[in-house]
FILORO-949136 format. One record per residue (C-alpha): residue number from 0; residue in three letters; x, y, z. Coordinates in steps of 0.001 Angstrom, whole numbers. Example, Ala and Ser with C-alpha at 12.3 -4.5 7.8 and 13.67 -1.06 7.14 Angstrom:
BEGIN
  seq  type       px       py       pz
    0   ALA    12300    -4500     7800
    1   SER    13670    -1060     7140
! end
This chain:
BEGIN
  seq  type       px       py       pz
    0   MET   189327   -32742      822
    1   THR   188878   -35178    -2066
    2   ILE   191544   -37208    -3860
    3   LEU   190454   -38534    -7251
    4   GLY   186856   -38174    -6149
    5   VAL   187262   -39899    -2773
    6   ARG   186773   -37813      357
    7   VAL   189502   -37865     3029
    8   HIS   189350   -36050     6366
    9   ALA   192335   -33980     7461
   10   LEU   192909   -35055    11070
   11   THR   195655   -35255    13644
   12   TRP   195766   -38246    15985
   13   GLU   194369   -36072    18772
   14   ALA   191471   -34946    16569
   15   PHE   190771   -38540    15543
   16   GLU   190587   -39709    19156
   17   ALA   188328   -36769    20045
   18   GLN   186041   -37612    17120
   19   ALA   185950   -41273    18168
   20   ALA   184924   -40221    21675
   21   ASP   182174   -38011    20243
   22   PHE   180874   -40950    18194
   23   VAL   180709   -43222    21225
   24   ARG   179102   -40590    23438
   25   SER   176430   -39960    20793
   26   GLY   175255   -43583    20890
   27   GLN   174421   -43350    17181
   28   ALA   175801   -45608    14438
   29   HIS   179008   -44442    12711
   30   GLN   181347   -46004    10163
   31   VAL   185069   -45251     9898
   32   VAL   187062   -46178     6781
   33   THR   190845   -46150     6356
   34   ILE   191637   -44866     2870
   35   ASN   194792   -45860      974
   36   PRO   195690   -45680    -2735
   37   GLU   194238   -49164    -3326
   38   PHE   190889   -47986    -1957
   39   ILE   190900   -44937    -4197
   40   MET   191709   -46895    -7340
   41   ALA   189138   -49593    -6475
   42   ALA   186498   -46893    -6038
   43   GLN   187092   -45717    -9625
   44   HIS   185495   -48902   -11009
   45   ASP   183430   -50229    -8069
   46   PRO   180380   -47980    -7590
   47   ALA   179144   -49846    -4486
   48   PHE   182505   -49412    -2759
   49   ALA   182667   -45774    -3839
   50   ARG   179240   -45140    -2283
   51   VAL   180320   -46712     1017
   52   LEU   183461   -44555     1156
   53   ALA   181439   -41431      356
   54   ALA   178854   -42201     3043
   55   ALA   181367   -43025     5806
   56   ASP   181280   -40723     8812
   57   LEU   185064   -40569     8937
   58   ALA   187596   -41313     6178
   59   LEU   191152   -41600     7490
   60   ALA   194306   -41111     5425
   61   ASP   195941   -44543     5738
   62   GLY   198781   -44511     3236
   63   TRP   201732   -42276     2401
   64   GLY   200424   -41949    -1138
   65   LEU   197500   -39893      133
   66   LEU   199793   -37444     1921
   67   TRP   201831   -37087    -1270
   68   ALA   198709   -36561    -3393
   69   ALA   197279   -34014     -954
   70   ARG   200496   -31981    -1191
   71   ARG   200320   -32170    -4992
   72   PHE   196800   -30763    -4834
   73   GLY   197901   -27951    -2505
   74   LYS   195941   -29224      524
   75   PRO   198424   -31039     2784
   76   LEU   197091   -33533     5297
   77   PRO   198457   -33196     8850
   78   THR   199490   -36834     9273
   79   ARG   198856   -40449     8326
   80   ILE   196155   -42165    10426
   81   THR   196577   -45910     9935
   82   GLY   194340   -48731    11063
   83   SER   197389   -50606    12344
   84   ASP   198179   -47741    14725
   85   GLY   194563   -46748    15256
   86   VAL   193393   -50043    16756
   87   PRO   195936   -49985    19651
   88   ARG   195257   -46296    20278
   89   LEU   191505   -46793    20334
   90   ALA   191948   -49829    22581
   91   ALA   193864   -47665    25059
   92   LEU   191140   -45029    24860
   93   ALA   188446   -47679    25323
   94   ALA   190213   -48963    28443
   95   ARG   190293   -45463    29927
   96   GLU   186703   -44657    29014
   97   GLY   185126   -48037    29812
   98   TRP   184004   -48774    26258
   99   ARG   183151   -52326    25224
  100   VAL   185051   -53636    22166
  101   PHE   184287   -56486    19731
  102   LEU   186881   -57979    17346
  103   LEU   185510   -59555    14168
  104   GLY   187341   -61337    11363
  105   ALA   190978   -62240    10612
  106   GLY   192094   -65891    10476
  107   PRO   191078   -68653    12897
  108   GLY   191980   -67708    16454
  109   ILE   193687   -64437    15495
  110   ALA   191024   -62162    16994
  111   GLU   191377   -64040    20276
  112   GLN   195175   -63703    20175
  113   ALA   194889   -59987    19450
  114   ALA   192416   -59633    22321
  115   ASN   194869   -61292    24711
  116   VAL   197645   -58916    23647
  117   LEU   195464   -55811    23985
  118   CYS   194099   -56880    27374
  119   ALA   197632   -57576    28623
  120   ARG   198584   -54023    27661
  121   HIS   195380   -52520    29082
  122   PRO   193972   -54630    31952
  123   ALA   190856   -52430    32176
  124   LEU   189947   -53079    28527
  125   GLN   186577   -54789    28053
  126   ILE   186657   -57004    24962
  127   VAL   183144   -58420    24892
  128   GLY   183526   -60678    21877
  129   CYS   185926   -62211    19356
  130   PHE   184738   -64039    16276
  131   GLY   186226   -64959    12924
  132   GLY   183375   -65790    10596
  133   SER   183277   -64362     7112
  134   PRO   181473   -61615     5211
  135   ARG   179404   -64210     3305
  136   PRO   175662   -63402     3268
  137   ASP   174740   -66814     4698
  138   GLU   176678   -66015     7916
  139   GLU   175466   -62453     8294
  140   GLU   172387   -62927    10479
  141   ALA   174189   -65139    13007
  142   ILE   177091   -62691    13265
  143   VAL   174763   -59704    13654
  144   ALA   172923   -61542    16444
  145   ARG   176212   -62363    18204
  146   ILE   177423   -58765    18086
  147   THR   174050   -57321    19082
  148   ALA   173995   -59546    22178
  149   ALA   177463   -58268    23198
  150   ARG   176430   -54576    22896
  151   PRO   179871   -53172    22008
  152   HIS   180639   -49484    21693
  153   VAL   183458   -50208    19219
  154   LEU   183567   -52861    16487
  155   PHE   186775   -53646    14572
  156   VAL   186170   -55666    11400
  157   ALA   189146   -57435     9802
  158   TYR   187736   -58935     6598
  159   GLY   189971   -56943     4259
  160   ALA   188810   -54280     1825
  161   PRO   186324   -53883      305
  162   ASN   184514   -56743     2063
  163   GLN   184871   -55326     5575
  164   ASP   183630   -51868     4589
  165   LEU   180716   -53195     2549
  166   TRP   179812   -55522     5442
  167   ILE   179760   -52683     7962
  168   ALA   177666   -50461     5703
  169   ARG   175189   -53295     5108
  170   THR   174789   -54286     8767
  171   GLN   175043   -50981    10624
  172   PRO   171319   -50211    10268
  173   ARG   170723   -53295    12445
  174   LEU   173842   -53181    14621
  175   GLN   173839   -49462    15482
  176   ILE   177441   -49585    16744
  177   PRO   178689   -46112    17762
  178   LEU   182080   -46754    16097
  179   ALA   182490   -49519    13511
  180   MET   185815   -49540    11656
  181   GLY   187372   -51749     9004
  182   VAL   190915   -52577    10076
  183   GLY   192351   -54918     7424
  184   GLY   195396   -56804     8704
  185   SER   195665   -54863    11977
  186   LEU   194639   -57818    14160
  187   ASP   197323   -59963    12480
  188   PHE   199965   -57395    13455
  189   ILE   198711   -57113    17032
  190   ALA   198511   -60905    17428
  191   GLY   202053   -61234    16093
  192   VAL   201186   -63614    13259
  193   ARG   202418   -61085    10724
  194   ARG   205254   -58590    11081
  195   ARG   204776   -54933    10332
  196   ALA   207480   -53041     8462
  197   PRO   210232   -51623    10715
  198   ALA   209880   -47944    11573
  199   TRP   212801   -46967     9332
  200   LEU   211099   -48528     6305
  201   GLN   207869   -46750     7207
  202   ARG   209750   -43452     7342
  203   LEU   211074   -44176     3838
  204   HIS   207482   -44835     2706
  205   LEU   208390   -48426     1788
  206   GLU   205933   -50285     3989
  207   TRP   204237   -51554      810
  208   LEU   207502   -53204     -307
  209   PHE   207912   -54986     3036
  210   ARG   204359   -56356     2824
  211   LEU   204937   -57468     -750
  212   ALA   208071   -59359      319
  213   GLN   206055   -61084     3047
  214   GLU   203054   -61766      811
  215   PRO   204161   -62053    -2839
  216   ARG   200587   -62849    -3888
  217   ARG   199781   -59167    -3215
  218   TRP   201592   -58113    -6397
  219   ARG   198371   -57698    -8359
  220   ARG   196935   -55443    -5662
  221   GLN   200169   -53429    -5579
  222   LEU   199705   -52549    -9233
  223   ALA   197200   -50003    -7944
  224   LEU   200104   -47902    -6611
  225   PRO   201662   -46862    -9953
  226   ARG   198161   -46390   -11383
  227   PHE   197365   -44102    -8456
  228   VAL   200528   -42046    -8983
  229   TRP   199796   -41687   -12683
  230   ALA   196176   -40685   -12029
  231   VAL   197260   -38026    -9519
  232   LEU   199885   -36625   -11895
  233   ARG   197292   -36449   -14674
  234   ALA   194777   -34773   -12374
! end
């Protein structure tokens, strides 16, 4: 279905994992994006970002606002598929299937910390590279070379939106990673450098408020939420 012109796939967790496995088995390049209301509102005035979201092989509903909007439009989504939950689940799947994983982005040392946590949970997990770097064009060739040498099946990119998604779209023709996914702050949560909202706040759909309390500088980004609600009501 589409929400304000942005395509979102209606998937359960089981269907998502099955699709991920199909991507890896195919050996072809695929991009996965995790859509939330901020993405949708950004796409309204950023044509390059909108094109990347439209071209993605899989667009996950990451955000309660999307489930609410889908119900308003009479096409309910089965569940919320978040990057923060998706990374650990895909790591577990990768450990079972023998996939190689590369972690890119986040702050200094955070990818390495996240790798240690994931490998402690799943001793069979093969993390073949961790690197911070940045999405700046002057670093791109060196990062592409580093990832290509590691030959991962799965690439998690934590540069934040839209940079991570634009970076993947720009480099995938050279990388040819079977599953490349932008994961935002997921590595921070796994590494323990940032707390995720408690489950009871998530159930109340107030995860955004918890993040705002932790990171007050996000207030400008959070203005996208009321704009999203108003746009859905108007639509």
